TORDODO-439191 format. One record per residue (C-alpha): x, y, z; residue in three letters. Coordinates in pm, whole numbers, plus 50000, padded with zeros to 5 digits. Last residue first. Example, Ala and Ser with C-alpha at 12.3 -4.5 7.8 and 13.67 -1.06 7.14 Angstrom:
! TORDODO-439191
513674989450714Ser
512304955050780Ala
END
This chain:
! TORDODO-439191
275288293911652Ala
276008266011902Asp
273138241411900Ala
271918243711542Ala
275288254611411Tyr
277008223511543Asp
280278221811736Leu
283128196911715Gly
285318178011958His
285828140911894Gly
289438139912012Phe
289988167912258Pro
290518205112190Tyr
293338225712343Leu
294358194212523Pro
294878192612900Asp
295868157613018Ala
297048147112674Ser
297758112412539Asp
294558108112341Arg
296058077312173Pro
299378063012297Ala
302058049512062Asp
304238080612042Pro
304098087412418Arg
303808124712479Gly
306398147512637Ala
307338163312303Glu
303698169712217Val
302938185612556Glu
306008207812527Ala
304788217112179Met
301698232012339Ser
297908228912369Arg
297548196812171Pro
294708191511922Leu
293518155811974Thr
292678135011670Phe
289748127511439Pro
288168160811543Leu
284438160311476Arg
282998172711149Gly
279388180911068Glu
279618216810945Pro
276348230910810Ala
275358239910456Thr
274398272610293Arg
275228288110629Gly
277608314810506Phe
280698299010663Leu
279718264410537Val
279228275910178Asp
282478295210208Leu
284358263410294Leu
282918244509998Ala
283678274309777Arg
287278275209893Asp
287868237909845Gly
288068214910146Thr
290818189810217Gly
291078183310589Tyr
289468213710751Val
289468225811111Gly
287488256711203Leu
288048285411442Leu
285768315011506Ala
286278350911619Ala
290008345411660Cys
291958355711972Arg
292038325012195Asp
292138299211915Ala
295028317911754Ile
296998318412080Glu
296328281312137Pro
297358270311785Val
299378237911798Val
298358220411476Ala
297388183611479Pro
298608171811136Arg
297128177310788Glu
294778200310974Leu
294078227310717His
293268255710955Val
290228277810900Ala
290328310911089Val
287318334211107Val
288598368811193Thr
287138398311378Pro
289318427111252Val
292588443111357Thr
293468420611652Asp
293088389111443Leu
295248404811172Leu
297988412611423Ala
297658377511562Leu
298518362711225Ile
301538385111171Glu
302878377611522Lys
302408340311462Leu
304518343111148Arg
307338360611336Asp
307208336211629Ala
307288304711416Pro
303908287311401Phe
303388255911606Asp
303428219811486Leu
307148213111495Arg
308658185111288Gly
307238168710980Ala
305778177710643His
307088151310403Phe
307238166910054Phe
310608182510131Ser
312168148210171Glu
311888141609799Phe
313748173809722Leu
316088171110020Gly
316518199110276Pro
313578195910515Arg
311108223610592Pro
309808222710951Glu
306028221610964Tyr
303078244511030Pro
299488232110992Thr
297908251110706Ser
296158284610726Leu
293058300210573Arg
292058334510703Leu
288558348810665Val
288158384810775Ala
285148404210901Leu
283548438410883Asp
286408449810665Ala
287978484110617Ala
290838477510858Ala
291478444810677Pro
292338464010359Asp
291788446110029Thr
287998444710044Val
285678417209921Val
281958424309923Asp
280518390610019Ala
279358356509894Tyr
280138355809522Asp
283118378409588Ala
284668350609800Ala
285198329609487Ala
286968358109311Ala
289038365109624Ala
290358329209628Asp
291028322309995Val
294448321410162Gly
293848356010302Glu
290448372310282Val
288928405910383Tyr
285148407110378Leu
282718436010378Arg
279598417210478Pro
276968405710230Arg
274008392810430Gly
274418364610679Ser
277318346010838Leu
276858312511010Pro
278828318111222Leu
279618349311426Pro
281118334211741Gly
282178298311719Asn
285078276511824Lys
286048242111691Leu
283728239311391Leu
284898209211191Thr
284458209010813Val
283948172810703Ser
280378178010580Arg
281478204610331Arg
284188182710177Gln
281778153410168Ala
279298174309969Val
282108183409730Glu
282998146809680Gly
279368138209611Ala
279158165909352Ala
282298153609181Arg
280908118209163Phe
277568131409033Asp
279338151108759Ala
281518122208644Arg
285198127808719Gly
286158095208555Val
283048077208427Val
282278092108085Glu
285908096107982Glu
286598060508096Ala
283708047007893Thr
285058063607580Asp
288548049907651Ala
287448013707694Asp
289347989207913Val
291367958107825His
292297926708023Arg
289017928908211Arg
287177902708007Asp
289627874508082Asp
293117871008223Phe
292637902908423Leu
289357891108571Gly
290197904208918Leu
289967869009062Arg
292457856208803Phe
294997883408883Lys
294587876709255Glu
295117839409206Ala
298327846509014Leu
299757866009308Ile
298907839509566Arg
300307811509349Ala
303487831209280Val
304047835409653Ser
303827798209728Ala
305837790109413Asp
308837810009530Leu
308947789709850Arg
308677758009638Ser
311637770309438Glu
313697766809754Glu
315927796709820Leu
319677793809875Arg
319947766209615Gly
322237785109379Thr
319607786409104Arg
316937798409348Val
318977826809495Leu
320277835109145Asp
316717839109013Val
315937862409302Leu
318977884209240Leu
318147885608870Gly
314687899208949Thr
316157931309083Cys
313217953208974Ser
312417971309299Glu
309797995309431Gly
307737969309617Gly
308907933809677Ile
306167907609659Gln
305307876909860Asp
306787886510197Ala
306967859110460Gly
310057866910667Ala
311977841710456His
311127863110153Leu
312327894910323Ala
315477877510448Lys
316317864510101Leu
315897899009950Leu
318137914210216Arg
320697886810150Asp
320717894409778Ala
321027931809843Pro
324007925310070Ser
323447927110444Leu
324947954210666His
321897976610628Glu
319817949710792Val
318307969611078Gly
316587993610843Trp
316857982610485Ala
315358014110340Arg
317818011710052Ala
319918043210039Pro
318698073909852His
320578092009577Pro
318658122009439Glu
317248124209085Gly
313638123209200Met
314518091509389Val
317768075109274Leu
318208040709420Gln
320078019609673Asp
318827983709661Thr
316637960809874Ile
313967979410067Leu
312838003909797Gly
309038004909822Trp
306947989810098Asp
306777952210107Thr
303907933209947Cys
302167906210150Val
299557888409940Ile
296777868710106Gly
296857840610361Asp
296117860710675Phe
295367839510983Gly
295817866511249Leu
298187845911466Lys
299937826011192Glu
299997849610893Arg
300107884411042Leu
301807877511376Leu
304347849711330Gly
304757851810954Thr
304827889210889Ile
305737903111233Ile
307937875511374Gly
309617870911037His
310587907711014Asn
312217918310690Phe
309347940610573Gly
308827951810933Phe
312297967110944Gly
314677949911184Val
314767950211563Glu
313527914611611Glu
310237913911799His
309587911712173Glu
309477949712190Thr
312077976412273Gly
312467990011923Val
310257979811632Pro
311737987311288Met
310008010611045Gly
309608005510671Tyr
305937995810689Tyr
304257962610612Pro
301867962110313Met
298817939310315Val
296747924210032Gln
293487904610028Thr
291377925510264Ala
288147906710336Gly
286307926810601Ala
287717904510878Ala
291187912410746Leu
290487949710762Ala
289037947211114Ala
292137928811238Glu
294217955211064Phe
292317982911242Pro
292977966211581Lys
296737961711538Leu
297647996611663His
296057988612000Tyr
298197957112021Asp
301427977512032Phe
299998001412294Phe
302527995612572Gly
302888032812645Gly
306608033812564Pro
305958017512225Tyr
308688028211983Val
309078027211606Gln
312578035111485Glu
313538042711121Arg
313018080211128Gly
316648091611097Tyr
317148067110811Ala
314468082910592Phe
311268067610450His
311058058210814Pro
309178090310908Asp
310018111511210Glu
307458117511485Gly
310108118711757Asp
310128080411747Lys
307308069511518Gln
304348052311679Pro
301978055711379Gly
303018029111129Gly
300678001211236Gly
301477964111215Pro
301247966310911Phe
301207998110702His
298947995610510Lys
295967979110347Val
296427967909988Met
292847969609863Ala
291937950209549Ala
289717969709311Val
286647950909198Ser
284617949708876Asp
286097916708753Pro
285647900709094Gly
286957901509449Leu
284737885209706Gly
281247885909856Asp
279507903309570Gly
279077939109452Pro
282007962909495Gly
285387953609641Arg
286517989709674Leu
283357998809863Gly
283547968810095Glu
287187976910169Ile
286308012510266Tyr
283358001510481Ala
285627978310682Ala
288248005710703Val
285718029810852Leu
284658008611146Arg
288237999011231Ser
289448035011206Thr
286758046211450Leu
287698018211693Asp
291428024611666Ala
291238062111733Asp
294168083811625Glu
293118097211288Gly
291638080910978Phe
295048081110812Thr
296398096010489Gly
296988130510633Pro
298978115410927Ile
301958105310714Arg
304268133610824Ala
304348123111192Trp
304388152411436Arg
301198143011621Pro
302398108111723Glu
299198088011785Thr
297888091011430Ala
296868054611390Leu
297928035911077Asp
295028025310857Ile
296258036910516Gln
293608025410272Pro
295408021710034His
297788010309763Leu
294668004509555Ala
295067975709310Val
293057974008986Arg
293798006208795Leu
292537999808442Gly
291128034008349Val
287458026008416Ala
288398003108705Val
289898032608894Tyr
286878055308846Glu
284388028708952Arg
286478017509248Arg
287108053009370Val
283358059109359Thr
282758027409560Asp
285408038809807Ala
283678072309856Phe
280228056409892Glu
281618031710149Arg
283288060210336Val
280018079510339Leu
278128048810466Asp
280768043610735Pro
280018078610872Asp
282738093711093Gly
282418128810947Val
285848137011087Ala
287058103010968Ala
286148111910611Leu
288068144210662Gly
291098125510794Leu
290918103210486Ser
291478134710283Glu
288438153210157Pro
287028143409819Trp
287918152709463Gln
286468133809165Ser
289168122308923Phe
290698143208642Pro
293408157508870Gly
292788143509220Ala
296168154109352Leu
298518125209414Met
299468104409717Ala
302368089609917Thr
305858092809766Gly
305018117609491Pro
303368140209751Asn
300448161809637Asp
297658158109892Thr
294278173309791Phe
291958143509742Ala
291108115109502His
294498101309395Arg
295508075909661Pro
298538054609562Asp
298068034209249Thr
298267998809114Ser
298337984308763Leu
298277946608713Thr
299667934008383Val
298407902108222Pro
300227868608196Ile
300287859507826Gly
302287827707874Leu
305067834207621Arg
304577871707604Thr
302297887007340Asp
299407892007582Ala
301707912707803Ala
302447936907517Ala
298727940507452Arg
298147945907823Gln
300807973007836Leu
299267991307541Asp
295827987807700Asn
296938003708026His
298808032207862Leu
295908039307628Gln
293468038907917Val
295598063808109Met
295778086607804Ala
291998085007759Arg
291408093208125Pro
293648123708086Ser
297048121308243Gly
297818114708605Ala
301068109708790Gly
302578077608926Leu
301368043108824Leu
302528014109041Asn
303377984908812Phe
302997947408840His
303787925508537Ser
307547919408544Met
309417897108297Leu
312707914108394His
314097924508054Asp
310907925207847Ser
308387936108109Met
310767959208295Met
311797975007967Gln
308167979807859Glu
307317995108196Ala
310078020408142Thr
313268018908343Leu
314968045408556Gly
312318039708823Ala
310698073408751Pro
310508064008380Ala
308428089508188Asp
309478084507827Arg
306068074107694Glu
304258094607956Gly
302148081108242Ile
304978071708475Gly
306068038208615Ile
306798025508966Val
307787990009060His
306217957309178His
308457926709190Phe
307467890909275Leu
305797883408942Leu
309097886508756Gly
310627859308970Ala
308037834308848Lys
308857841908488Glu
312577837708555Glu
312017805008740Val
310147792408436Thr
306377789508436Met
304337760008306Arg
304137745208656Pro
302237776308780Leu
299697778408499Leu
297687746608557Asp
297477748808937Ala
296607785808910Val
293747777908670Arg
292407750008888Arg
292507771509202Ala
290767800209025Val
287827779508903Asp
287617767308546His
285047782308308Arg
287367811908256Pro
289607790608028Asp
293127804107984Gln
294497784608283Tyr
293057752408131Pro
294787757607795Leu
292757768207495Thr
293997750707181Met
END
């Protein structure tokens, strides 16, 4: 007999109302946890495989790390769905993912594109500033994700890059709230796909990190205890909310609060994932959000991350037990706990009367409704490997990503561009074989007509393995490295392209180079096409480039465009037609 919740002819509310009372406390608890899994059979970054978390903890939400072939990803997804179908109620699995369509390779934030089409980072999309391009990008992401069974995007990241040293800037749309607001609306529309709401061909967007993760004290990141404080000396708290208001208006159904704790505001000085005033008072009551709130990863228990011990990111509530942290997060208004599998703690809270089962039910109802809307109980439970191989990395998707890479290039200073003929070219940081298709490559800069030098924004290396992936700290080159760079610039006219994962401090380089460009995820051939005039740069800076580290250190972490004398201001960018 087909039960009402199994029948797609019923609406979502009817199906949720039928399924919820059939569930045990243990089954409900399993829905409230969302942990990481790997692609391989024995790949268990959480210390448990998906199968173990399904059988022992009754979980059904997993964040997939790494990338195999499309066929391998489909096999993983379908194997998990078959196992889920064999459980008592047959509640399907939901797979989520951090961004995986650009150049960032950080196991805590984003993955290299691998088999997927490769686009510029979000900063590059912001540099173009075209909502239609962002919509096209997100639609491509949707098609590739759905093909392999990824149904929740743990993005877009709509924090504002107002503290130039912050390691998470590459995933943002820059420092401007209005630009970010325009682009996030297009992003969510693209992920949603056709129709007015989520459907079987949609990817749900989990926008992050509420209420804006940009104003980090000293630019440090709250993945780590030393970066736990968010400060607002400029009084710009509400400015950081604007993109989230735009995201909710565009139909975002899931929101992730950040790890940080607000300092010196009206709100309790505890991490946002534990913060009742932020989640319930601001997000739910003031902004009217009734979707899923999923905390960032690892708030409740101490864990091993890449084999290293890391404390729970329970900032402001470190003194509480794991059970009390969990209770506080739920009382704050969270529906789902990211990066944890401690379902037993939740069951005990209900069994001992510390948490009303009705509170549990409110979150379960939201989570079940999302699964129904995405079609996971119905036609979308399984995906097809042949289709996935056709869709993922499709030629037109790759071509569109490469066009976006070229468009995002930002010309900051010009002299010789666009180049013509076949100059004798010296290259550093550029594939010489690729450059040989455009010029006669030489190995001695003194013998060159011109040099092309690719650089990345400097950072201060950090000691931990996981920590080393977060590029933070100073934005200027160390004296010895700067001396090497300037020596090249003094030897031969040099075009410098800086990968602006953060706002680099490069006044000496800007002064002495022949041309300066900012890039945000651009392959060598895409860059060379721009340099040789096969296509033109369209980018505009999505953030201010400061003139000095003293200026950065004196800035207010929450304030946009907080520079009286920047090297280049927000929005700066030259065009070949006007400036060549």
